[in-house]
C-alpha positions in Angstrom: 9.5 13.3 18.8 6.3 12.3 20.5 3.1 12.7 18.5 -0.3 13.8 19.7 -2.0 10.4 19.4 -3.0 8.4 22.5 -0.4 5.8 21.7 3.3 6.4 22.0 4.6 7.5 18.5 7.9 8.5 17.0 8.0 10.3 13.7 10.8 10.9 11.3 11.7 11.2 7.6 14.2 9.5 5.3 15.5 11.4 2.2 15.5 9.6 -1.1 15.3 10.8 -4.7 14.2 14.3 -3.8 11.6 13.4 -1.3 11.6 13.2 2.5 9.6 10.1 3.1 7.5 10.4 6.3 7.3 7.5 8.6 6.3 6.7 12.2 6.8 3.9 14.7 4.6 2.9 17.6 6.0 1.1 20.7 8.8 -1.5 20.9 8.4 -5.1 19.9 8.6 -7.3 16.8 8.3 -4.9 13.9 5.5 -5.0 11.3 5.3 -2.7 8.3 1.9 -1.3 7.1 1.6 0.1 3.5 -1.4 2.2 2.7 -3.4 2.4 -0.6 -3.2 4.8 -3.5 -4.2 8.4 -2.9 -4.3 7.6 0.8 -2.0 8.0 3.8 -0.9 6.1 6.9 -3.8 7.3 8.9 -6.0 4.8 7.1 -4.5 2.2 9.3 -5.4 3.8 12.6 -7.7 0.9 13.7 -5.4 -1.9 12.7 -2.4 0.0 14.1 -4.0 0.3 17.5 -4.9 -3.4 17.6 -1.3 -4.4 16.6 0.2 -2.1 19.2 -1.9 -3.5 22.0 -0.9 -7.0 20.7 2.8 -6.1 21.3 4.1 -5.2 17.9 6.3 -2.3 16.9 4.1 -0.9 14.1 5.9 1.0 11.3 3.8 3.1 8.9 4.9 5.4 6.1 3.2 8.0 3.8 3.8 7.0 0.2 5.8 9.3 -2.0 3.6 12.2 -3.1 0.9 11.3 -0.6 0.2 12.2 3.0 3.2 14.1 4.4 5.7 12.8 1.8 6.6 15.2 -1.1 6.5 13.8 -4.6 10.2 14.4 -5.1 12.3 14.2 -8.3 11.1 10.9 -9.8 7.7 9.8 -11.2 5.5 7.6 -9.1 6.0 3.9 -9.7 5.7 0.7 -7.7 9.5 0.3 -8.0 9.9 3.7 -6.3 7.5 2.8 -3.6 9.3 -0.4 -3.0 12.7 1.4 -2.7 11.2 4.0 -0.4 9.8 1.2 1.9 13.2 -0.4 2.0 14.8 3.0 2.8 12.5 3.2 5.8 13.5 -0.3 7.0 17.1 0.7 6.6 16.6 3.8 8.6 15.1 1.8 11.4 17.7 -1.0 11.2 15.0 -3.6 10.4 16.3 -6.5 8.3 13.1 -8.5 7.8 9.5 -8.2 9.0 5.9 -9.0 8.1 4.2 -6.6 5.8 0.5 -5.7 5.4 -0.5 -3.8 2.3 -3.8 -2.4 1.2 -4.4 -1.9 -2.6 -1.3 -0.1 -4.0 0.4 -1.0 -0.7 -0.2 -4.6 -1.4 1.1 -4.3 -4.9 4.3 -2.8 -3.4 4.3 -5.7 -0.9 4.2 -8.2 -3.8 7.2 -6.5 -5.4 9.1 -6.6 -2.1 8.3 -10.2 -1.6 9.4 -11.2 -5.1 13.0 -10.0 -4.6 15.7 -12.8 -4.6 16.4 -12.1 -0.9 13.2 -10.6 0.4 13.1 -8.5 3.5 9.4 -9.5 3.9 9.0 -12.5 6.2 5.2 -12.8 5.7 2.8 -10.8 3.5 -0.9 -9.9 3.8 -2.4 -8.1 0.9 -5.9 -6.5 0.9 -7.6 -5.8 -2.4 -4.2 -5.8 -4.3 -3.8 -7.1 -7.8 -0.5 -8.2 -9.3 -1.1 -7.5 -13.0 -2.0 -4.1 -14.6 -4.3 -5.9 -17.0 -6.6 -6.9 -14.2 -7.6 -3.2 -13.8 -8.1 -2.5 -17.4 -11.9 -2.0 -16.9 -11.0 1.1 -14.7 -8.4 2.7 -16.9 -10.8 5.3 -18.3 -11.9 6.2 -14.8 -8.3 6.6 -13.7 -7.8 9.2 -16.5 -10.5 11.4 -15.2 -8.9 11.8 -11.8 -8.1 15.4 -10.7 -8.8 17.7 -7.8 -12.2 18.7 -9.2 -13.5 15.2 -10.1 -12.5 13.6 -6.8 -13.3 16.6 -4.7 -16.9 16.9 -6.0 -17.8 13.2 -5.7 -17.8 10.6 -2.9 -14.0 10.8 -2.6 -13.8 14.4 -1.3 -12.1 13.1 1.8 -9.0 12.2 -0.4 -8.7 15.9 -1.4 -9.4 17.1 2.1 -6.7 14.9 3.6 -4.2 15.8 1.0 -4.8 19.6 1.6 -4.4 19.0 5.4 -1.3 16.9 5.3 0.5 18.2 2.2 -0.6 21.8 1.7 2.3 22.7 -0.6 1.8 19.7 -2.8 0.6 19.5 -6.4 -2.5 17.2 -6.2 -3.3 17.1 -9.9 0.3 16.2 -10.8 0.3 13.4 -8.1 -3.0 11.9 -9.2 -2.0 11.9 -12.9 1.2 10.0 -12.0 -0.8 7.6 -9.7 -3.2 6.9 -12.6 -0.3 6.1 -14.9 1.2 3.8 -12.3 -2.0 1.8 -12.0 -1.7 0.9 -15.7 2.0 0.2 -15.6 3.1 -3.3 -16.6 6.8 -2.4 -17.1 9.6 -3.6 -14.9 8.9 -0.6 -12.6 5.2 -1.4 -12.4 3.0 -4.3 -11.3 5.0 -7.5 -10.4 3.3 -9.4 -13.2 5.1 -12.7 -13.9 7.5 -12.2 -11.0 4.6 -13.2 -8.7 5.7 -16.8 -9.2 9.0 -16.0 -7.6 7.5 -15.3 -4.2 8.2 -18.1 -1.7 7.2 -16.5 1.6 3.8 -17.2 3.2 1.1 -14.8 1.7 -2.5 -14.2 2.8 -4.5 -12.7 -0.1 -7.6 -10.9 1.1 -10.3 -9.6 -1.3 -13.9 -8.5 -1.0 -16.5 -10.6 -2.8 -18.9 -7.7 -3.8 -16.9 -6.4 -6.7 -13.6 -8.3 -6.7 -14.6 -11.9 -6.9 -11.9 -13.4 -9.2 -11.3 -10.4 -11.4 -7.9 -10.4 -9.7 -7.2 -13.6 -11.7 -5.7 -15.4 -8.7 -5.4 -18.7 -10.6 -3.5 -19.6 -13.8 -5.3 -21.2 -16.8 -3.4 -24.4 -16.3 -4.8 -26.7 -13.6 -6.2 -23.9 -11.5 -3.1 -23.8 -9.3 -2.1 -20.7 -7.4 0.6 -18.6 -8.8 1.7 -17.9 -5.3 3.3 -21.1 -3.9 2.7 -20.6 -0.2 -0.6 -18.7 -0.1 -4.1 -18.6 1.3 -7.1 -16.7 0.0 -9.6 -15.0 2.4 -12.7 -13.6 0.7 -14.7 -11.1 2.8 -18.4 -11.1 2.0 -20.3 -7.9 1.1 -17.1 -5.8 1.1 -16.2 -3.5 -1.8 -12.6 -2.2 -2.5 -12.9 1.0 -0.6 -14.5 -1.0 2.2 -11.5 -3.4 2.1 -9.5 -0.7 3.9 -7.9 -2.3 6.9 -10.1 -0.5 9.4 -12.9 -3.1 8.8 -10.9 -5.7 10.6 -10.7 -3.8 13.9 -13.3 -0.9 13.8 -12.5 1.7 16.5 
């Protein structure tokens, strides 16, 4: 079908594990997959999407399980589930490999996708995405306070508003409780952890300097070498995590 945006858009869903994962594509051309951050939705990429479409790419976006227009389904949120959902969308579109851009949780999912023995990611850009649960330990207590009331009454009311608009039949508190648990998950279904060293494709790691600095522990303790073999680091001055959202590259 054709959406109501100014740019040509096709929307569809793919069924997996009790959820109908919403995705959309824009124009024809070399495909590129955009993965949004936690508690967000694909609309967070509007500015970057428009730039890439004008540049000739077929832009593929999805709403993560339990977020945006995608129901939570029958399984708990995990980065492994998000990885499998993303691959299901690529399967539905007949895309074998493509570049991936992921913000925050979307970047963590991108790391997992890239760490597979035969990755379907040709190049990866991550924005404000850590690869170890331990790197976020300082925020764990905050994650545990997340619910409709705490987020709706603070500076993140837009998260609740967007959820109500896009997923009116969803269970917000159940979703955020599972999202908080996912952010602390170092199991095989969680952050890529040591598997990060298995990534061989080119990776651009983007972080903001205001609060991130090197809390992401980009380097090992031995020799200061990158854990990512073919990687570059881009540090954006005076940008916080929420400001790391991809819109800041191409403001509308």
